[in-house]
C-alpha positions in Angstrom: 7.0 -19.7 20.1 4.7 -22.6 20.6 1.3 -22.2 18.6 -1.7 -24.4 18.1 -4.4 -23.6 15.5 -7.7 -24.9 16.3 -11.0 -25.2 14.1 -13.8 -24.0 15.9 -17.1 -26.0 15.1 -17.1 -29.8 16.0 -13.7 -29.1 17.7 -14.3 -26.4 20.5 -18.1 -26.3 20.2 -20.9 -28.5 19.0 -21.7 -28.1 15.3 -24.8 -27.9 13.5 -25.7 -28.6 10.0 -27.9 -25.3 10.2 -24.8 -23.5 11.2 -24.2 -21.9 14.6 -26.1 -18.6 14.0 -26.2 -16.9 17.3 -24.4 -16.7 20.6 -27.3 -18.6 22.1 -26.8 -21.7 19.7 -23.1 -21.8 20.6 -22.4 -24.6 23.1 -18.8 -25.8 23.9 -18.0 -29.4 23.9 -17.4 -30.9 27.3 -13.8 -30.3 28.2 -12.8 -28.0 25.4 -12.7 -24.9 27.2 -10.5 -26.5 29.9 -8.2 -27.9 27.0 -7.6 -24.5 25.7 -7.0 -23.2 29.1 -4.4 -26.2 29.8 -2.6 -25.3 26.5 -2.6 -21.6 27.4 -1.2 -22.3 30.7 1.5 -24.3 29.0 2.7 -21.2 27.1 1.1 -22.1 23.8 -0.5 -19.3 21.7 -4.0 -20.3 20.6 -5.5 -19.4 17.4 -8.8 -20.2 16.0 -9.1 -20.6 12.1 -12.7 -21.3 11.0 -14.8 -21.2 7.8 -17.9 -19.3 8.3 -19.8 -19.3 5.0 -23.0 -18.6 6.9 -21.9 -15.0 6.5 -21.8 -15.2 2.7 -25.2 -17.2 2.8 -26.8 -14.2 4.7 -27.6 -16.5 7.8 -25.8 -14.0 10.0 -23.5 -11.0 10.0 -19.9 -10.4 11.2 -21.3 -8.6 14.2 -23.1 -11.8 15.2 -19.9 -13.9 14.5 -18.1 -11.6 16.8 -20.7 -11.9 19.6 -20.5 -15.5 19.2 -16.7 -15.3 19.8 -17.3 -13.1 22.7 -19.2 -15.7 24.4 -16.5 -18.2 23.6 -14.0 -15.8 25.3 -16.1 -15.1 28.2 -16.7 -18.8 29.0 -13.0 -19.5 28.4 -11.8 -17.0 30.8 -14.0 -18.5 33.6 -11.7 -21.4 33.3 -8.4 -19.5 33.0 -8.0 -19.8 29.3 -7.6 -17.4 26.3 -7.5 -17.3 22.6 -4.9 -15.1 20.9 -6.4 -14.6 17.7 -9.5 -15.5 15.4 -9.2 -15.9 11.7 -12.1 -16.7 9.6 -13.1 -16.9 5.9 -16.7 -15.6 5.3 -16.9 -17.0 1.8 -19.3 -19.7 0.3 -17.1 -22.9 -1.0 -18.2 -21.9 -4.6 -16.3 -18.6 -4.4 -13.0 -20.3 -4.7 -11.4 -18.2 -1.9 -7.7 -19.3 -1.0 -8.3 -18.7 2.5 -11.2 -21.1 3.0 -10.1 -24.6 4.1 -9.1 -26.8 2.6 -7.0 -24.2 1.0 -4.1 -23.2 3.1 -4.4 -19.5 2.9 -5.9 -19.0 6.3 -3.1 -20.9 7.8 -0.5 -19.4 5.8 -1.8 -16.0 7.1 -1.7 -17.2 10.7 2.1 -18.0 10.1 2.6 -14.7 8.7 1.0 -12.8 11.3 2.7 -14.6 14.2 6.0 -14.7 12.4 6.3 -18.6 12.7 7.0 -21.6 10.3 4.1 -24.1 10.3 6.3 -27.3 10.6 6.1 -27.3 14.4 2.3 -25.9 14.7 -0.5 -28.3 15.1 -3.8 -27.7 13.4 -6.6 -29.4 15.1 -10.0 -30.2 13.5 -12.7 -32.6 12.9 -13.1 -32.4 9.1 -11.2 -33.5 6.3 -10.9 -30.0 5.1 -9.0 -28.9 8.4 -6.5 -31.7 7.8 -6.1 -31.1 4.1 -5.4 -27.2 4.8 -2.7 -28.3 7.5 -1.1 -30.7 5.1 -1.1 -28.1 2.4 0.3 -25.3 4.7 3.2 -27.7 6.2 1.5 -28.0 9.7 0.9 -31.0 11.7 -2.7 -32.3 11.3 -4.6 -33.6 14.2 -8.1 -35.1 14.0 -10.7 -35.1 16.9 -13.3 -37.6 17.0 -15.9 -34.8 17.9 -18.1 -33.3 15.4 -17.6 -34.9 12.1 -14.2 -36.5 13.3 -15.4 -40.1 13.4 -16.9 -39.9 10.0 -13.8 -38.1 8.8 -11.6 -41.0 10.4 -14.0 -43.6 8.7 -13.5 -41.8 5.3 -9.9 -43.0 5.4 -8.3 -40.3 3.4 -6.2 -38.7 6.2 -3.0 -36.9 5.3 0.1 -38.8 6.3 1.2 -38.1 9.6 -2.3 -37.2 10.9 -2.5 -37.8 14.8 -6.0 -38.9 16.1 -7.5 -37.9 19.6 -11.0 -38.6 21.0 -11.4 -34.8 21.7 -9.5 -31.6 22.4 -9.0 -32.4 26.0 -7.1 -35.5 25.3 -4.9 -33.6 22.6 -4.1 -30.9 25.3 -3.3 -33.5 27.8 -0.9 -35.3 25.1 0.7 -31.7 24.4 0.7 -30.4 27.9 0.8 -33.3 30.4 
């Protein structure tokens, strides 16, 4: 099985320091939905793995998170794409949850549920925590320069073997030419 794990905020959609708290605030990054469709059409399974501490902070609830993901799925379907599963950590950083990136728990759960080893799986994100989670889980870290990506790259602490792409569209074009 070919599988790609994607971060959400800053990778698929525009991020906000105030959190994405409603479907109305969710806006895709140009070309990201088409990139996911391209991967899906190349027989990749696509999973979103996202930290959502806004739930623990009381900024939105799980129902709202599902509504945001519903909007993502509707817009994605319009360009012929799909997402096979969403995994999220609702805990705040201070909770020390093993599923919250940069910990590998969420990615290890993806591997368990999809019955795959992560050695051939790409984890695509814009933040250091995405790359560290990928490395800790044994997945292939990929940095996109959208969202916090440029700042992450310039921080210079990328795990060995990290691939860098301008955006999700460039990554998809590389993986599924």
